[in-house]
BABA-285212 format. One line per 8 residues: number of its first residue (from 1); for each residue x, y, z of N, C-alpha, C. Coordinates in steps of 0.001 Angstrom, whole numbers. Layout:
# residues N
NUM = X Y Z X Y Z X Y Z  ... $
//
This chain:
# residues 206
1 = -8817 15804 23397 -8724 15354 22011 -7706 16187 21243  -7218 15686 20171 -6253 16385 19344 -6986 17368 18464  -6504 18575 18408 -7114 19556 17510 -6239 19743 16306  -6845 19861 15144 -6074 19996 13910 -5455 21371 13836  -4201 21499 13441 -3554 22795 13303 -4049 23510 12063  -3677 24790 11956 -4088 25564 10784 -3448 25040 9511  -2245 24507 9628 -1576 23959 8433 -840 22696 8814  -1027 21671 8037 -347 20412 8267 730 20248 7207 $
9 = 1976 19909 7643 3098 19833 6713 3096 18531 5948  2086 18320 5137 2031 17148 4272 1514 17580 2922  1798 16779 1933 1388 17105 585 -100 16838 410  -818 17773 -204 -2226 17598 -484 -2391 17589 -2000  -2876 16500 -2525 -2878 16323 -3964 -4189 15785 -4459  -4413 15990 -5748 -5462 15284 -6450 -4928 13939 -6881  -5797 12974 -7063 -5342 11653 -7476 -4715 11686 -8850  -3770 10789 -9058 -3134 10678 -10353 -4108 10041 -11332 $
17 = -3896 10201 -12620 -4774 9576 -13594 -4882 8082 -13353  -6119 7598 -13340 -6336 6176 -13144 -6338 5756 -11699  -6084 6689 -10759 -6066 6369 -9342 -7283 6998 -8696  -7910 6280 -7778 -9083 6812 -7118 -8894 6955 -5627  -7707 6601 -5117 -7531 6573 -3676 -7112 7917 -3101  -6421 8772 -3849 -6062 10086 -3346 -7138 11072 -3754  -7695 11762 -2763 -8779 12667 -3046 -8401 14080 -2647  -9020 15057 -3315 -8743 16450 -3029 -9039 16737 -1563 $
25 = -8168 17535 -908 -8391 17896 472 -7816 16920 1463  -7382 15744 1011 -6812 14755 1913 -5339 15013 2156  -4833 14477 3259 -3413 14593 3565 -2682 13386 3005  -1604 13630 2276 -868 12564 1605 586 12535 2058  1129 11334 2182 2508 11143 2632 3232 10255 1630  4425 10685 1192 5213 9951 206 6481 9389 855  7189 8565 88 8481 8070 557 9431 9245 777  10249 9179 1793 11229 10214 2083 12613 9748 1645 $
33 = 13195 10436 682 14529 10068 219 15569 10217 1328  15402 11239 2158 16360 11460 3247 16343 10285 4221  15154 9825 4599 15049 8699 5528 15547 7407 4889  15290 7251 3591 15757 6052 2897 17281 6031 2854  17903 7189 2648 19367 7256 2632 19939 6873 3998  19319 7369 5064 19792 7030 6407 19668 5530 6654  18523 4956 6240 18323 3512 6404 19363 2729 5611  19706 3223 4414 20707 2549 3588 22086 2577 4256 $
41 = 22434 3696 4894 23720 3797 5592 23775 2834 6779  22668 2752 7516 22612 1822 8645 22741 385 8137  22070 129 7038 22119 -1209 6447 23538 -1559 5993  24226 -559 5425 25603 -773 4990 26494 -1122 6179  26274 -429 7289 27048 -724 8491 26788 -2128 9013  25561 -2623 8810 25208 -3961 9294 25900 -5070 8516  26435 -4753 7343 27118 -5779 6551 28550 -6031 7036  29124 -5071 7743 30528 -5180 8135 30826 -6427 8980 $
49 = 30063 -6696 10061 30361 -7909 10839 30237 -9182 10011  29233 -9220 9110 29040 -10416 8289 30211 -10622 7327  30710 -9537 6755 31845 -9642 5825 33096 -10120 6562  33331 -9545 7751 34494 -9958 8551 34375 -11423 8964  33176 -11803 9402 32968 -13184 9816 33133 -14157 8663  32659 -13779 7491 32782 -14644 6319 34246 -14855 5949  35051 -13816 6127 36455 -13897 5731 37320 -14659 6744  36907 -14666 8024 37796 -15185 9052 37283 -16433 9770 $
57 = 35990 -16708 9692 35414 -17799 10489 35397 -19121 9721  34917 -20166 10425 34819 -21488 9822 33609 -21627 8925  33424 -22817 8333 32338 -23050 7368 30947 -22767 7917  30648 -23205 9150 29311 -23011 9709 28982 -21525 9864  29932 -20784 10439 29716 -19344 10626 29619 -18640 9275  30354 -19159 8293 30271 -18559 6944 28865 -18679 6364  28212 -19821 6613 26838 -19977 6131 25901 -18973 6815  26126 -18768 8105 25317 -17779 8827 25545 -16382 8261 $
65 = 26795 -16055 8008 27126 -14738 7448 26549 -14571 6052  26566 -15660 5275 25996 -15606 3934 24491 -15341 3995  23806 -16002 4935 22370 -15763 5109 22120 -14323 5539  22987 -13819 6412 22896 -12437 6887 23016 -11474 5704  24032 -11664 4869 24254 -10794 3723 23115 -10889 2708  22540 -12086 2568 21411 -12249 1661 20216 -11440 2150  19962 -11496 3461 18878 -10711 4038 19087 -9216 3849  20321 -8770 4061 20647 -7354 3864 20417 -6952 2407 $
73 = 20803 -7831 1479 20625 -7534 54 19147 -7395 -297  18302 -8244 295 16867 -8157 26 16278 -6860 570  16710 -6476 1765 16232 -5214 2338 16712 -4043 1500  17969 -4099 1040 18512 -3034 198 17733 -2921 -1105  17334 -4063 -1655 16542 -4048 -2876 15202 -3354 -2639  14600 -3617 -1468 13343 -2950 -1126 13509 -1445 -986  14601 -1026 -360 14865 413 -222 15072 1060 -1588  15802 362 -2464 16035 885 -3810 14726 1050 -4576 $
81 = 13844 63 -4423 12550 128 -5104 11725 1315 -4611  11777 1575 -3314 11042 2707 -2758 11631 4035 -3220  12967 4087 -3319 13608 5318 -3791 13234 5608 -5242  13163 4571 -6073 12794 4767 -7476 11331 5205 -7620  10492 4784 -6675 9063 5116 -6747 8752 6452 -6087  9786 7160 -5653 9615 8389 -4870 8796 9450 -5573  9058 9708 -6848 8456 10847 -7536 6946 10667 -7682  6185 11497 -6971 4741 11516 -7121 4009 10321 -6559 $
89 = 4690 9422 -5870 4043 8208 -5388 3507 8434 -3975  2201 8515 -3854 1565 8665 -2550 1452 7286 -1913  2009 7134 -730 2013 5856 -34 868 5789 974  661 6873 1693 -346 6932 2745 -1187 8184 2564  -2501 8035 2673 -3373 9206 2590 -4489 9093 3621  -4921 10262 4100 -6031 10360 5047 -7026 11348 4465  -8259 10898 4248 -9265 11791 3672 -10641 11457 4223  -11684 11994 3591 -13029 11813 4125 -13504 10358 4108 $
97 = -12867 9518 3309 -13263 8109 3246 -12626 7289 4353  -11435 7685 4782 -10730 6928 5805 -9229 7013 5610  -8534 5947 5938 -7069 5886 5858 -6681 4870 4801  -5854 5309 3862 -5388 4405 2811 -3876 4285 2891  -3404 3058 3063 -1971 2771 3073 -1731 1676 2039  -1124 2043 913 -951 1085 -175 11 -41 178  764 103 1270 1646 -970 1713 849 -2102 2364  -357 -1801 2826 -1157 -2776 3561 -2256 -3402 2727 $
105 = -3001 -2567 2000 -4146 -3074 1267 -4473 -2159 105  -5342 -2621 -781 -5631 -1902 -2023 -6839 -985 -1919  -7347 -779 -724 -8485 119 -539 -8324 873 781  -9225 1841 1000 -9232 2560 2266 -9663 1654 3417  -9117 1902 4582 -9746 1437 5812 -10738 2528 6166  -11998 2266 5985 -13012 3311 6147 -13196 3651 7621  -13644 4893 7853 -13742 5385 9226 -14620 4488 10092  -15716 3993 9529 -16623 3169 10330 -16024 1813 10685 $
113 = -14925 1429 10027 -14263 160 10340 -13263 294 11486  -12962 1529 11877 -11959 1786 12905 -12634 1963 14256  -12184 1172 15249 -12725 1298 16602 -12046 2446 17345  -10718 2498 17255 -9982 3564 17931 -8546 3623 17411  -7925 4772 17585 -6487 4935 17361 -5816 4838 18722  -4874 3942 18867 -4248 3737 20178 -3373 4924 20577  -3257 5162 21887 -2375 6241 22375 -942 6024 21904  -253 7128 21671 1097 7025 21139 1934 8189 21659 $
121 = 3194 7942 21888 4139 8998 22233 4597 9659 20940  4111 10856 20660 4379 11486 19367 5839 11916 19218  6574 12004 20321 7970 12426 20260 8917 11258 19987  8462 10036 20246 9360 8890 20142 8919 7837 19140  7643 7760 18880 7137 6661 18060 7125 7020 16573  7282 5991 15751 7196 6156 14295 6017 5387 13715  5107 4924 14580 3973 4140 14094 2667 4636 14696  1585 4387 13965 226 4640 14441 -487 3296 14477 $
129 = -991 2922 15648 -1665 1636 15820 -3179 1820 15743  -3827 955 14968 -5266 1073 14724 -5978 -199 15170  -6967 -29 16027 -7821 -1144 16440 -9074 -1131 15574  -9410 -2251 14984 -10538 -2353 14063 -11774 -2914 14757  -12949 -2531 14231 -14202 -3065 14768 -14388 -4527 14363  -14120 -4827 13113 -14227 -6192 12613 -12963 -6550 11875  -11895 -6895 12589 -10585 -7100 11954 -10573 -8172 10875  -11288 -9281 11091 -11299 -10340 10082 -11957 -9866 8792 $
137 = -13015 -9082 8913 -13717 -8600 7732 -12881 -7555 6988  -12304 -6624 7726 -11526 -5547 7103 -10273 -6070 6414  -9595 -7018 7049 -8324 -7514 6519 -8464 -8827 5755  -9674 -9251 5519 -9907 -10555 4906 -9284 -10747 3540  -9207 -9711 2737 -8687 -9862 1382 -7233 -9488 1223  -6533 -9287 2334 -5139 -8854 2266 -4192 -10052 2284  -2897 -9805 2037 -1907 -10879 2088 -1740 -11339 3538  -1172 -12505 3731 -1143 -13136 5055 -410 -12296 6091 $
145 = 658 -11592 5677 1441 -10818 6637 654 -9648 7216  -363 -9184 6495 -1258 -8139 7000 -2441 -8776 7716  -2963 -9848 7142 -4151 -10511 7680 -3911 -11085 9069  -2685 -11432 9388 -2373 -11996 10704 -2671 -11002 11822  -2702 -9706 11476 -3038 -8688 12473 -4433 -8864 13048  -5357 -9389 12243 -6720 -9621 12730 -6710 -10638 13863  -5938 -11700 13715 -5876 -12743 14742 -5133 -12256 15976  -4164 -11365 15786 -3450 -10795 16929 -4389 -9932 17767 $
153 = -5253 -9154 17100 -6190 -8316 17846 -7216 -9174 18584  -7752 -10169 17896 -8773 -11027 18505 -8187 -11863 19643  -7003 -12418 19426 -6424 -13322 20410 -5677 -12650 21538  -5037 -11503 21262 -4158 -10904 22256 -4513 -9462 22608  -5541 -8904 21961 -5970 -7551 22299 -5034 -6456 21846  -4184 -6750 20865 -3281 -5724 20328 -3877 -5178 19028  -3473 -3990 18587 -4058 -3415 17366 -3822 -4299 16143  -4825 -4370 15290 -4728 -5215 14098 -3856 -4591 13021 $
161 = -3780 -3265 12983 -3065 -2564 11913 -2056 -1588 12514  -848 -1607 11979 181 -643 12365 649 99 11124  537 1414 11161 984 2258 10048 2321 2889 10427  3344 2603 9647 4688 3083 9947 5017 4348 9164  5601 5307 9859 6077 6539 9233 7598 6535 9117  8219 5392 9381 9673 5308 9480 10381 5787 8219  9846 5453 7029 10493 5832 5773 9662 6826 4961  8650 7421 5595 7786 8365 4890 8086 9795 5294 $
169 = 7752 10733 4423 7820 12135 4787 6787 12412 5873  7111 13334 6760 6185 13628 7842 6426 12735 9042  5522 12809 10016 5684 12050 11246 4325 11661 11813  4364 10965 12941 3137 10485 13568 2220 11641 13947  2800 12720 14444 1992 13872 14844 1163 14403 13678  1750 14441 12494 1039 14943 11325 -78 13994 10889  147 12691 11047 -916 11732 10734 -2090 11935 11684  -1803 12104 12975 -2868 12324 13945 -3604 13628 13676 $
177 = -2870 14660 13259 -3514 15930 12906 -4469 15745 11732  -4051 14940 10755 -4903 14693 9591 -6155 13906 9990  -5984 12901 10854 -7135 12124 11329 -8102 13016 12098  -7544 13945 12871 -8372 14824 13694 -9293 15709 12860  -8938 15964 11615 -9783 16787 10756 -11082 16076 10396  -11077 14748 10433 -12251 13969 10021 -12902 13226 11185  -12094 12590 12040 -12647 11804 13135 -11859 12016 14431  -11987 13184 15023 -11267 13434 16281 -11721 12516 17409 $
185 = -12936 11957 17282 -13450 11073 18331 -12675 9753 18425  -11926 9418 17375 -11144 8176 17387 -9813 8331 18098  -9432 9567 18394 -8097 9831 18935 -8109 9929 20453  -7050 9433 21099 -6906 9608 22552 -6392 11004 22851  -6400 11356 24112 -5785 12614 24516 -4298 12540 24241  -3740 13584 23649 -2337 13576 23253 -1470 14048 24404  -511 13247 24807 418 13619 25875 1816 13218 25456  2774 13505 26314 4154 13131 26005 4457 11680 26301 $
193 = 3523 10979 26917 3769 9588 27274 2779 8671 26592  3242 7495 26234 2361 6473 25687 1586 5838 26830  249 5792 26712 -571 5232 27779 -673 3734 27634  -806 3044 28742 -1101 1621 28696 -2594 1446 28518  -2978 390 27816 -4385 145 27574 -4969 -605 28751  -6107 -141 29315 -6705 -812 30468 -7024 -2261 30161  -7072 -3072 31223 -7347 -4492 31060 -8687 -4739 30412  -9699 -3937 30798 -11026 -4153 30221 -11033 -3841 28733 $
201 = -10150 -2943 28284 -10062 -2622 26857 -9499 -3805 26094  -8498 -4493 26689 -7944 -5667 26027 -8992 -6774 25901  -9803 -6924 26950 -10825 -7962 26905 -11876 -7658 25844  -12172 -6364 25650 -13146 -5981 24634 -12645 -6351 23239  -11296 -6281 23023 -10727 -6622 21721 -10874 -8081 21412  -11092 -8916 22414 -11255 -10337 22150 -12640 -10569 21685 $
//
């Protein structure tokens, strides 16, 4: 099992006025400006082929390039919104109640709702996958893009919830360390390799 270190490199805060989701003693993760800047540079590079194609290709390819640029603009708008919300905005927290990710839902995923945390390669992965005990019940009040995870777990045996650290301060290892402080029994043995889930485990998810 994963053992919690003496100090975890994440912000520990009291909840902001009017907020009840961040609690004292919990581990909190905010948007990372450095990661957002890197994502913005990559996004900028992705516009180059579309701009060249729009300038040199025929009408059909121009429509494709226009759709491409529109998609890039929407993603850029999302990155800008996250950068503006950076100051003091806790996105993900782990505390005695469970795991709260404001990108997914408006409440905690409570510890008793979690069946297991899937094995993960902490050196390569930027996500934490969560298998739920009752995915339809837990995700029932969420938007469709989150709620579809319940059907994926039931139908295909994959985790219902994925928590991404791609644009947040900290990393997967720190999230697992925070979880280990409250529910180490939910964590797999930590190794350098991502384990495959046994066939019988997939059948249990159905």
